C-alpha positions as CSV (number, residue, x, y, z in Angstrom):
1,M,-30.8,10.3,1.9
2,A,-30.2,13.7,0.2
3,I,-27.7,16.3,1.2
4,A,-28.9,19.8,1.4
5,C,-25.7,21.7,0.7
6,S,-26.6,25.2,1.8
7,S,-23.6,27.6,2.0
8,V,-23.6,27.2,5.8
9,L,-23.8,23.4,5.9
10,G,-21.4,23.0,3.0
11,E,-18.8,25.2,4.7
12,T,-19.0,23.7,8.2
13,A,-19.8,20.0,7.8
14,T,-16.9,17.6,8.5
15,A,-18.8,14.3,8.3
16,A,-21.5,12.5,6.2
17,S,-23.1,9.1,6.4
18,F,-25.2,7.2,3.9
19,H,-27.4,4.4,4.9
20,F,-29.5,2.4,2.4
21,V,-28.4,4.5,-0.6
22,R,-27.0,2.4,-3.5
23,F,-23.4,3.3,-4.1
24,D,-23.9,3.9,-7.8
25,R,-26.7,6.4,-7.1
26,L,-24.6,8.0,-4.4
27,V,-21.8,8.6,-6.8
28,L,-24.1,9.9,-9.5
29,H,-26.3,12.2,-7.4
30,Q,-24.5,13.0,-4.1
31,L,-20.8,13.0,-5.0
32,P,-21.0,16.4,-6.7
33,R,-22.6,17.8,-3.5
34,L,-20.0,16.2,-1.3
35,R,-17.2,17.9,-3.4
36,Q,-18.8,21.3,-2.4
37,M,-18.1,20.5,1.3
38,P,-14.5,21.7,1.8
39,H,-14.1,20.4,5.3
40,L,-15.6,17.0,4.7
41,C,-13.1,14.5,6.1
42,D,-15.2,11.6,7.5
43,L,-17.5,9.4,5.4
44,A,-19.5,6.4,6.7
45,L,-21.3,3.9,4.4
46,C,-23.8,1.2,5.4
47,H,-26.1,-0.9,3.2
48,N,-24.9,0.7,0.0
49,D,-24.4,-2.4,-2.2
50,L,-20.7,-1.7,-2.4
51,H,-19.2,-4.8,-3.9
52,S,-15.8,-4.0,-5.3
53,L,-12.8,-2.0,-4.2
54,A,-12.7,-0.3,-7.6
55,Q,-15.9,1.5,-6.7
56,L,-14.1,3.3,-3.9
57,G,-12.0,5.0,-6.5
58,A,-14.8,7.4,-7.2
59,L,-14.3,8.8,-3.7
60,A,-10.7,9.9,-4.7
61,S,-12.2,13.2,-5.8
62,L,-12.9,14.2,-2.2
63,P,-9.6,15.9,-1.4
64,N,-9.9,16.1,2.4
65,L,-11.3,12.7,3.0
66,T,-9.2,11.1,5.7
67,S,-11.6,8.6,7.3
68,L,-13.8,6.1,5.5
69,Q,-16.0,3.6,7.4
70,V,-17.6,0.9,5.4
71,S,-20.0,-1.3,7.3
72,G,-20.2,-5.0,6.4
73,D,-24.0,-4.8,6.4
74,G,-25.0,-4.6,2.8
75,N,-21.5,-3.9,1.5
76,S,-19.8,-7.1,0.5
77,V,-16.6,-5.2,-0.2
78,A,-16.1,-4.8,3.6
79,L,-15.6,-8.6,3.7
80,V,-12.7,-8.5,1.3
81,R,-9.3,-9.1,2.9
82,V,-6.5,-7.1,1.5
83,R,-3.1,-8.6,2.1
84,N,-0.2,-6.2,2.6
85,P,3.0,-7.7,1.0
86,R,5.7,-8.4,3.5
87,P,8.9,-6.4,3.0
88,P,11.8,-8.6,1.8
89,N,14.1,-10.0,4.4
90,P,17.5,-8.3,4.5
């Protein structure tokens, strides 16, 4: 999938999804285009060979991103359980 970031699309798009695009290629080729989309707040990933939580750090450069959906299909990181530490008892 490629993003055609024309001035109209880049200024109005609020969501993007990537299916069957390796995450490393997505970061290398598409992330600069995603940064040009000032209203982008939703991103969905499916079958991207996303295998570590550290990879998601690359998405930190998207300042308005408020929703990230990672499908378990083809993304083993979606199967990782993250434990929230319990607050200490008073």
